[in-house]
Backbone as a chain_set.jsonl record, in Angstrom:
{"seq": "MQSIPRLDPLHPPLVPKRTVSLETPAVHHHNHQRALIMQRGEHFRCHQVWRKPFYGTASEREEYRKEIREQLKRQMEEKCINLKLQLSNQVKEAAHIREVDRLALTSERQQRIQHTKAMTAYRDENKRLMEQSWRDRALTRSQEALKERELLRLNPINWSATLT", "coords": {"N": [[-46.639, -28.834, 44.876], [-48.4, -31.021, 42.985], [-48.128, -31.657, 39.357], [-50.938, -31.828, 36.997], [-51.174, -34.839, 34.783], [-51.133, -34.884, 31.425], [-53.537, -35.598, 29.195], [-54.322, -37.514, 26.023], [-56.248, -36.632, 23.407], [-56.333, -38.595, 21.316], [-56.609, -40.842, 22.056], [-58.684, -41.535, 24.454], [-59.037, -41.811, 27.91], [-60.684, -44.92, 29.575], [-62.116, -45.592, 27.745], [-62.314, -48.566, 25.706], [-61.912, -49.016, 23.021], [-60.997, -47.429, 19.734], [-63.386, -45.473, 18.322], [-65.499, -44.524, 15.183], [-66.48, -41.625, 15.083], [-64.993, -39.872, 16.893], [-65.209, -38.007, 19.56], [-63.928, -35.89, 22.029], [-64.529, -34.055, 24.152], [-64.026, -33.963, 27.065], [-61.654, -34.569, 27.417], [-60.158, -32.692, 26.153], [-61.08, -30.269, 27.794], [-60.182, -31.235, 30.009], [-57.16, -31.299, 29.525], [-57.256, -28.117, 29.056], [-57.725, -27.103, 31.49], [-55.67, -28.008, 33.014], [-53.831, -26.449, 31.741], [-54.568, -23.911, 32.261], [-53.774, -23.98, 35.208], [-51.336, -24.137, 35.272], [-50.606, -22.199, 34.15], [-51.34, -20.207, 36.139], [-49.91, -20.811, 38.159], [-47.234, -20.567, 37.383], [-47.321, -17.7, 37.277], [-48.077, -16.839, 39.862], [-45.79, -17.968, 40.981], [-44.041, -16.041, 39.686], [-44.726, -13.49, 40.431], [-44.967, -13.675, 43.025], [-42.655, -13.303, 44.516], [-42.355, -10.404, 44.484], [-43.819, -9.555, 46.701], [-42.689, -10.001, 48.999], [-40.798, -7.678, 49.624], [-42.496, -5.544, 49.786], [-44.851, -5.747, 51.345], [-44.031, -7.56, 53.296], [-42.977, -8.372, 56.731], [-40.583, -6.488, 58.775], [-38.109, -7.593, 58.9], [-38.114, -9.389, 56.535], [-38.23, -7.489, 54.598], [-35.612, -6.284, 55.171], [-33.943, -8.276, 54.676], [-34.598, -8.889, 51.729], [-33.517, -6.224, 50.978], [-30.847, -6.685, 51.434], [-30.17, -8.872, 49.935], [-30.462, -7.811, 47.758], [-28.566, -5.776, 47.659], [-26.282, -7.436, 47.952], [-26.429, -8.73, 45.289], [-26.056, -6.756, 43.658], [-23.467, -5.971, 44.539], [-22.278, -8.112, 43.784], [-22.497, -7.888, 40.95], [-21.055, -5.857, 40.585], [-18.464, -6.453, 41.177], [-18.056, -8.497, 39.253], [-18.216, -6.908, 36.886], [-16.234, -5.194, 37.369], [-13.888, -7.371, 37.104], [-14.529, -8.268, 34.641], [-13.789, -5.939, 33.356], [-10.918, -5.696, 34.1], [-10.076, -7.945, 32.691], [-10.58, -7.303, 30.091], [-9.011, -5.23, 29.868], [-6.409, -6.264, 30.419], [-6.113, -7.966, 28.324], [-6.029, -6.34, 25.992], [-3.911, -4.9, 26.945], [-2.028, -7.469, 26.202], [-2.497, -7.703, 23.65], [-1.401, -5.18, 22.691], [1.014, -5.212, 23.193], [1.986, -7.263, 21.768], [1.182, -6.401, 19.146], [3.323, -4.245, 19.15], [5.726, -5.943, 19.134], [5.297, -7.322, 17.06], [5.518, -5.163, 15.137], [7.865, -4.062, 15.582], [9.507, -6.118, 14.846], [8.696, -6.267, 11.809], [9.835, -3.356, 11.068], [12.562, -4.327, 11.937], [13.198, -6.044, 10.261], [12.728, -4.57, 7.674], [14.661, -2.952, 7.994], [16.762, -4.55, 7.624], [16.535, -5.561, 4.93], [16.775, -3.0, 3.606], [19.433, -2.442, 3.785], [20.74, -4.727, 2.985], [19.852, -3.993, 0.388], [21.25, -2.114, 0.018], [23.623, -2.437, -0.088], [23.92, -4.145, -2.079], [23.283, -2.663, -4.434], [25.797, -0.873, -4.073], [27.577, -2.438, -4.243], [26.802, -3.28, -7.196], [27.358, -0.631, -8.316], [30.038, -0.45, -7.9], [30.951, -2.384, -9.383], [30.073, -1.385, -12.229], [31.362, 1.085, -12.278], [34.151, -0.278, -12.043], [33.693, -1.677, -14.532], [33.506, 0.513, -16.611], [35.793, 2.004, -16.246], [37.945, -0.123, -16.752], [36.946, -0.487, -19.421], [37.446, 2.439, -20.156], [40.545, 2.387, -20.209], [41.218, 0.074, -22.059], [40.052, 1.406, -24.203], [41.783, 3.407, -24.346], [44.184, 2.166, -24.403], [43.842, 0.95, -26.837], [43.924, 2.993, -28.54], [46.3, 4.11, -28.336], [47.916, 2.265, -29.078], [47.3, 2.091, -31.492], [47.805, 4.768, -32.357], [50.697, 4.289, -32.261], [51.189, 2.39, -34.165], [50.412, 3.901, -36.657], [52.555, 5.742, -36.551], [54.704, 4.339, -36.631], [54.138, 3.162, -39.349], [54.148, 5.666, -40.912], [56.848, 6.417, -40.292], [58.115, 4.184, -41.822], [56.898, 4.256, -44.177], [56.219, 7.233, -45.841], [53.668, 8.111, -46.842], [50.594, 8.578, -46.488], [48.408, 6.555, -45.437], [46.157, 5.767, -44.041], [44.811, 8.091, -43.84], [44.981, 10.019, -42.108], [46.518, 12.39, -41.935], [45.475, 14.891, -43.531]], "CA": [[-47.715, -28.618, 43.991], [-48.184, -31.788, 41.424], [-48.83, -31.66, 37.918], [-51.919, -33.052, 36.654], [-51.168, -35.491, 33.815], [-51.499, -34.646, 30.167], [-54.206, -36.627, 28.547], [-53.94, -37.755, 24.935], [-57.208, -36.53, 23.006], [-56.443, -39.311, 20.296], [-56.686, -42.027, 23.033], [-58.886, -40.903, 25.837], [-59.196, -43.04, 29.015], [-61.902, -45.411, 29.983], [-62.723, -46.155, 26.487], [-61.793, -49.727, 25.28], [-61.194, -49.038, 21.427], [-61.529, -46.134, 19.114], [-64.569, -45.465, 17.368], [-65.319, -43.482, 13.992], [-66.63, -40.397, 15.539], [-64.11, -39.629, 18.481], [-65.638, -36.685, 20.281], [-63.393, -35.863, 23.277], [-64.83, -32.585, 25.068], [-63.954, -34.052, 28.576], [-60.092, -34.755, 27.526], [-59.724, -31.408, 25.698], [-61.394, -29.678, 28.898], [-58.978, -31.754, 31.079], [-55.935, -30.43, 29.181], [-57.117, -26.848, 28.952], [-57.657, -26.849, 32.873], [-54.121, -28.276, 33.04], [-52.795, -25.377, 31.254], [-54.718, -22.886, 32.9], [-53.483, -24.424, 36.474], [-49.804, -24.206, 35.223], [-50.229, -20.896, 34.158], [-51.658, -19.747, 37.466], [-48.981, -21.451, 39.191], [-46.348, -19.766, 36.977], [-47.975, -16.372, 37.388], [-47.849, -16.755, 41.319], [-44.619, -18.245, 41.323], [-43.094, -14.961, 39.238], [-45.419, -12.202, 41.449], [-45.109, -13.696, 44.602], [-41.296, -12.586, 44.781], [-42.886, -8.866, 44.637], [-45.012, -9.342, 47.591], [-41.952, -9.829, 50.383], [-40.228, -6.233, 49.945], [-43.495, -4.394, 50.039], [-45.752, -6.035, 52.24], [-43.432, -8.364, 54.327], [-42.286, -7.763, 57.863], [-39.285, -5.81, 58.58], [-36.837, -8.484, 58.703], [-38.349, -9.799, 55.345], [-37.592, -6.429, 53.886], [-34.475, -5.844, 55.224], [-33.485, -9.611, 53.76], [-34.812, -8.536, 50.27], [-32.398, -5.457, 50.574], [-29.371, -7.331, 51.75], [-29.944, -9.619, 49.005], [-30.198, -6.821, 46.366], [-26.936, -5.161, 47.919], [-25.393, -8.338, 47.386], [-26.367, -9.146, 43.714], [-25.172, -5.532, 43.221], [-22.032, -5.995, 44.956], [-21.361, -9.317, 42.593], [-22.31, -7.289, 39.729], [-20.022, -4.691, 40.433], [-17.275, -7.447, 40.847], [-17.868, -9.096, 37.847], [-17.671, -5.406, 35.886], [-14.697, -4.84, 37.545], [-13.15, -8.407, 36.755], [-14.41, -8.153, 33.139], [-12.982, -5.039, 32.961], [-9.39, -6.08, 34.275], [-9.725, -9.119, 31.808], [-10.486, -6.561, 29.048], [-7.556, -4.435, 29.926], [-5.113, -7.164, 30.199], [-6.352, -8.551, 26.983], [-5.589, -5.064, 25.603], [-2.284, -4.901, 26.764], [-1.179, -8.451, 25.724], [-2.806, -7.591, 22.068], [-0.653, -4.101, 22.245], [2.188, -5.941, 23.232], [1.855, -8.46, 20.39], [1.269, -5.61, 17.903], [4.439, -3.814, 19.395], [6.383, -6.785, 18.72], [5.256, -7.541, 15.228], [6.145, -3.851, 14.384], [9.501, -3.987, 15.675], [10.105, -7.291, 13.603], [8.631, -5.518, 10.682], [10.967, -2.679, 11.204], [13.885, -4.672, 11.765], [13.219, -6.862, 8.755], [12.715, -3.624, 6.696], [16.189, -2.422, 8.104], [17.918, -5.505, 6.883], [16.362, -5.556, 3.679], [17.248, -1.719, 3.072], [20.921, -2.658, 4.111], [21.133, -5.713, 1.927], [19.591, -3.448, -0.851], [22.29, -0.804, -0.253], [24.899, -3.412, -0.222], [23.977, -4.812, -3.5], [23.476, -1.226, -5.029], [26.985, -0.275, -4.063], [28.447, -3.605, -5.602], [26.48, -2.994, -8.609], [27.878, 0.799, -8.494], [31.396, -0.425, -8.013], [31.044, -3.257, -10.593], [29.955, -0.732, -13.334], [32.756, 1.738, -12.374], [35.293, -1.009, -12.562], [33.978, -2.108, -16.113], [33.763, 1.579, -17.221], [37.237, 2.114, -15.873], [38.558, -0.81, -17.649], [36.558, -0.025, -20.753], [38.367, 3.523, -20.682], [41.72, 1.844, -20.212], [41.145, -0.641, -23.08], [40.002, 2.384, -25.54], [43.091, 4.547, -24.21], [45.449, 1.237, -24.854], [43.759, 0.704, -28.518], [44.055, 4.129, -29.089], [47.653, 4.498, -28.337], [48.445, 0.946, -30.145], [46.968, 2.575, -33.164], [48.785, 5.745, -32.784], [52.209, 3.556, -32.563], [51.117, 1.685, -35.363], [50.258, 4.9, -37.588], [53.627, 6.41, -36.399], [55.447, 3.268, -37.356], [53.931, 3.32, -40.795], [54.539, 6.887, -41.267], [58.135, 6.355, -40.511], [58.475, 3.241, -42.578], [56.174, 4.798, -45.643], [55.822, 8.55, -45.489], [52.549, 7.981, -47.868], [49.322, 8.71, -45.191], [47.591, 5.117, -45.985], [45.391, 5.841, -42.997], [44.164, 9.395, -44.212], [44.744, 10.598, -40.979], [47.114, 13.578, -42.024], [45.172, 15.255, -45.047]], "C": [[-47.509, -29.949, 42.841], [-49.057, -31.229, 40.3], [-49.739, -32.478, 37.608], [-51.251, -33.678, 35.226], [-51.893, -35.142, 32.461], [-52.297, -35.835, 29.718], [-54.224, -36.607, 26.927], [-55.277, -37.855, 24.252], [-57.844, -37.772, 22.082], [-56.719, -40.829, 21.302], [-57.306, -41.74, 24.305], [-59.196, -42.203, 26.716], [-60.554, -43.705, 29.205], [-62.685, -45.55, 28.786], [-61.71, -47.362, 25.721], [-61.086, -49.605, 23.941], [-61.722, -47.66, 20.861], [-62.588, -46.281, 18.311], [-64.461, -44.216, 16.249], [-65.518, -41.916, 14.449], [-66.158, -40.06, 17.217], [-64.149, -37.914, 18.634], [-64.842, -36.664, 21.755], [-63.36, -34.699, 24.124], [-63.987, -32.679, 26.318], [-62.319, -33.916, 28.62], [-59.266, -33.193, 26.99], [-60.025, -30.266, 26.965], [-60.401, -30.072, 30.084], [-57.714, -30.661, 30.826], [-55.856, -29.055, 29.258], [-57.187, -26.423, 30.479], [-56.394, -27.102, 33.548], [-53.477, -26.92, 32.747], [-53.22, -24.079, 31.964], [-53.942, -22.767, 34.583], [-52.134, -23.941, 36.266], [-49.675, -22.744, 34.88], [-50.288, -20.025, 35.209], [-50.475, -19.83, 38.37], [-47.576, -20.696, 38.836], [-46.251, -17.849, 37.382], [-47.603, -15.835, 39.054], [-46.602, -17.14, 41.791], [-43.509, -16.56, 40.824], [-43.825, -13.739, 40.184], [-45.187, -12.308, 42.689], [-43.737, -13.097, 45.197], [-41.379, -11.153, 45.355], [-43.244, -8.534, 46.08], [-43.782, -9.183, 48.772], [-41.55, -8.018, 50.634], [-41.422, -5.104, 49.971], [-44.366, -4.488, 50.963], [-45.332, -7.173, 53.451], [-43.449, -7.718, 55.987], [-40.996, -7.138, 57.737], [-38.061, -6.574, 58.06], [-37.197, -8.947, 57.162], [-37.824, -8.631, 54.401], [-36.171, -6.003, 53.632], [-33.414, -7.201, 54.431], [-33.699, -9.084, 52.44], [-33.775, -7.573, 50.177], [-31.232, -5.735, 50.458], [-29.255, -7.992, 50.446], [-29.762, -8.852, 47.858], [-28.933, -6.166, 46.489], [-26.062, -6.355, 47.544], [-25.135, -8.755, 45.843], [-25.582, -7.847, 42.998], [-23.66, -5.545, 43.168], [-21.192, -7.181, 43.697], [-21.478, -8.593, 41.438], [-21.297, -6.509, 39.539], [-18.47, -5.267, 40.308], [-16.942, -8.006, 39.844], [-17.538, -8.131, 36.86], [-16.362, -5.5, 36.248], [-13.381, -6.133, 37.017], [-13.182, -8.639, 35.092], [-13.787, -6.944, 32.693], [-11.256, -4.994, 32.886], [-9.007, -6.863, 33.143], [-9.558, -8.411, 30.602], [-9.155, -5.998, 28.699], [-6.505, -4.916, 29.701], [-5.013, -7.596, 28.787], [-5.733, -7.265, 25.77], [-4.001, -4.929, 25.717], [-1.483, -5.814, 26.084], [-1.485, -8.165, 24.355], [-1.736, -6.345, 21.663], [0.701, -4.625, 22.308], [2.79, -6.972, 22.016], [2.0, -7.451, 19.19], [2.912, -4.788, 17.819], [5.496, -4.914, 18.618], [6.642, -7.216, 17.159], [5.783, -6.195, 14.588], [7.598, -3.85, 14.681], [10.266, -5.305, 14.835], [9.906, -7.138, 12.29], [9.271, -4.562, 10.22], [12.1, -3.162, 11.22], [14.062, -5.287, 10.426], [13.513, -5.852, 7.596], [14.088, -3.049, 6.654], [16.993, -3.214, 7.531], [17.516, -5.501, 5.478], [16.947, -4.109, 2.931], [18.751, -1.87, 3.212], [21.5, -3.72, 3.246], [21.012, -4.744, 0.541], [20.724, -2.664, -1.39], [23.447, -1.451, -0.469], [24.853, -3.745, -1.831], [23.699, -3.728, -4.547], [24.772, -0.965, -4.993], [27.721, -1.46, -4.735], [28.088, -3.299, -6.531], [27.452, -1.689, -9.079], [29.272, 0.507, -8.704], [31.981, -1.362, -9.055], [31.134, -2.574, -11.968], [31.145, 0.389, -13.455], [33.788, 1.314, -12.69], [35.192, -1.159, -14.148], [33.934, -0.648, -16.957], [35.122, 2.007, -17.381], [38.093, 1.164, -16.971], [38.566, -0.877, -18.866], [37.474, 1.384, -21.297], [39.588, 3.161, -21.1], [41.971, 1.162, -21.674], [41.077, 0.17, -24.433], [41.352, 3.26, -25.671], [44.212, 3.539, -25.017], [45.18, 1.092, -26.2], [44.116, 2.191, -29.044], [45.527, 4.623, -29.367], [48.405, 3.559, -29.114], [48.318, 1.612, -31.38], [47.783, 3.803, -33.481], [50.231, 5.329, -33.069], [52.358, 3.089, -33.876], [51.035, 2.727, -36.592], [51.736, 5.503, -37.537], [54.857, 5.518, -37.214], [55.355, 3.355, -38.928], [54.272, 4.368, -41.506], [56.024, 7.069, -41.509], [58.84, 5.419, -41.433], [58.235, 4.04, -43.945], [55.612, 6.223, -45.19], [54.205, 8.606, -46.384], [51.372, 7.608, -46.526], [48.463, 7.644, -45.725], [46.078, 5.316, -44.843], [44.219, 7.016, -43.036], [43.838, 10.051, -43.061], [45.696, 12.072, -41.16], [46.744, 14.339, -43.697], [45.887, 16.951, -45.297]], "O": [[-46.631, -29.912, 41.979], [-50.138, -30.643, 40.265], [-49.627, -33.688, 37.801], [-50.758, -32.802, 34.516], [-53.122, -35.12, 32.404], [-51.831, -36.969, 29.827], [-54.119, -35.46, 26.494], [-55.757, -38.988, 24.302], [-59.032, -38.063, 21.949], [-57.095, -41.842, 20.714], [-56.568, -41.678, 25.288], [-59.515, -43.319, 26.305], [-61.553, -43.02, 28.985], [-63.912, -45.622, 28.865], [-60.594, -47.116, 25.263], [-59.934, -49.989, 23.736], [-62.606, -46.96, 21.355], [-62.672, -47.274, 17.588], [-63.69, -43.258, 16.303], [-64.673, -41.081, 14.129], [-66.778, -40.032, 18.28], [-63.503, -36.996, 18.13], [-65.214, -37.482, 22.596], [-62.353, -34.355, 24.743], [-63.306, -31.72, 26.681], [-61.722, -33.345, 29.532], [-58.169, -32.754, 27.335], [-59.179, -29.382, 27.097], [-59.953, -29.287, 30.92], [-57.364, -29.678, 31.48], [-54.762, -28.534, 29.473], [-56.677, -25.332, 30.732], [-56.07, -26.476, 34.557], [-52.668, -26.397, 33.514], [-52.374, -23.233, 32.251], [-53.617, -21.686, 35.075], [-51.711, -23.245, 37.188], [-48.706, -22.105, 35.289], [-49.451, -19.13, 35.321], [-50.172, -18.975, 39.202], [-46.853, -20.264, 39.734], [-45.308, -17.105, 37.653], [-47.044, -14.788, 39.381], [-46.232, -16.754, 42.899], [-42.547, -16.129, 41.46], [-42.961, -13.003, 40.661], [-45.16, -11.357, 43.47], [-43.743, -12.472, 46.258], [-40.76, -10.73, 46.332], [-43.016, -7.436, 46.589], [-43.91, -8.201, 49.505], [-41.93, -7.312, 51.569], [-41.187, -3.912, 50.169], [-44.767, -3.458, 51.505], [-46.107, -7.569, 54.322], [-43.954, -6.627, 56.252], [-40.345, -7.231, 56.696], [-37.288, -6.304, 57.141], [-36.197, -8.775, 56.464], [-37.028, -8.892, 53.499], [-35.624, -5.586, 52.611], [-32.381, -7.01, 53.79], [-32.618, -8.756, 51.95], [-32.941, -7.855, 49.316], [-30.496, -5.246, 49.601], [-28.254, -7.718, 49.784], [-28.951, -9.195, 46.998], [-28.235, -5.993, 45.49], [-25.106, -6.154, 46.795], [-24.06, -9.024, 45.307], [-24.763, -7.895, 42.08], [-22.877, -5.279, 42.256], [-20.132, -7.138, 43.071], [-20.455, -8.614, 40.754], [-20.677, -6.433, 38.479], [-17.553, -4.794, 39.636], [-15.784, -8.105, 39.441], [-16.678, -8.387, 36.016], [-15.462, -5.858, 35.488], [-12.241, -5.843, 36.653], [-12.244, -9.043, 34.405], [-13.238, -6.959, 31.591], [-10.534, -4.495, 32.023], [-7.927, -6.692, 32.579], [-8.564, -8.681, 29.927], [-8.439, -6.162, 27.712], [-5.638, -4.398, 28.998], [-3.954, -7.582, 28.16], [-5.032, -7.559, 24.802], [-3.147, -4.873, 24.832], [-0.482, -5.462, 25.46], [-0.505, -8.436, 23.661], [-1.219, -6.365, 20.546], [1.472, -4.405, 21.374], [3.934, -7.213, 21.632], [2.856, -7.65, 18.328], [3.572, -4.707, 16.783], [5.994, -4.607, 17.535], [7.622, -7.368, 16.429], [6.448, -6.232, 13.552], [8.41, -3.585, 13.795], [11.396, -5.313, 14.347], [10.673, -7.681, 11.495], [9.468, -4.578, 9.005], [12.922, -2.557, 10.532], [14.975, -5.024, 9.643], [14.324, -6.108, 6.706], [14.647, -2.707, 5.612], [17.954, -2.759, 6.911], [18.5, -5.408, 4.743], [17.491, -4.146, 1.827], [19.309, -1.101, 2.43], [22.648, -3.619, 2.813], [21.928, -4.723, -0.281], [21.116, -2.503, -2.546], [24.314, -0.874, -1.126], [25.788, -3.546, -2.606], [23.976, -4.084, -5.692], [25.154, -0.737, -6.141], [28.411, -1.298, -5.742], [29.006, -2.843, -7.213], [28.183, -1.755, -10.068], [29.831, 1.111, -9.62], [33.112, -1.272, -9.531], [31.97, -2.929, -12.799], [31.768, 0.576, -14.5], [34.549, 1.948, -13.42], [36.109, -0.918, -14.933], [34.395, -0.739, -18.095], [35.589, 2.338, -18.471], [38.778, 1.647, -17.873], [39.543, -1.166, -19.557], [38.028, 1.489, -22.391], [39.92, 3.477, -22.243], [42.835, 1.637, -22.411], [41.696, -0.105, -25.461], [41.864, 3.687, -26.705], [44.921, 3.904, -25.954], [46.17, 1.082, -26.931], [44.658, 2.279, -30.146], [45.892, 5.321, -30.313], [49.401, 3.899, -29.753], [49.219, 1.653, -32.218], [48.356, 3.963, -34.559], [50.904, 5.879, -33.941], [53.333, 3.272, -34.605], [51.641, 2.36, -37.599], [52.16, 5.788, -38.657], [55.642, 5.891, -38.087], [56.328, 3.578, -39.648], [54.687, 4.213, -42.654], [56.502, 7.632, -42.493], [59.972, 5.682, -41.84], [59.152, 4.406, -44.68], [54.728, 6.356, -44.344], [53.768, 9.752, -46.27], [51.367, 6.6, -45.82], [47.702, 8.022, -46.615], [45.003, 4.833, -45.199], [43.111, 6.973, -42.503], [42.746, 10.584, -42.862], [45.427, 12.909, -40.298], [47.466, 14.338, -44.694], [45.801, 17.501, -46.394]]}, "num_chains": 1, "name": "protein.A"}
């Protein structure tokens, strides 16, 4: 079916030049008829498809049913493929998340070990400093006691006022 060419209402055919009062009812009618023909053709094309399964011969009805079965099979296969893809994507995503989680736990464990080592070193250093401070104080006290004993031995007067 050939389509009728569309006409331009501002430049109608068979009119050599444009006039002041340009009335183009024929051109508008032509375009309107063209649109109606196209609408009828589209309607016929859409609804003619339904004529076969209901009013056609037995072979046409069987052909229609076969086509429907094939379409359903195709849809089921596509759905199955989409489901498999979705499941494989979920498996990949779960594996990725497990790997990220494992890496996070490993790094957290390493940080905990490093923190424990740092705190142990800090504790040991504090303990060493306190013991050194206690030894220094004990040494200072013993030296002062020796000095006072020496002073008392040399001069029995209690200069530091420790023996009152």
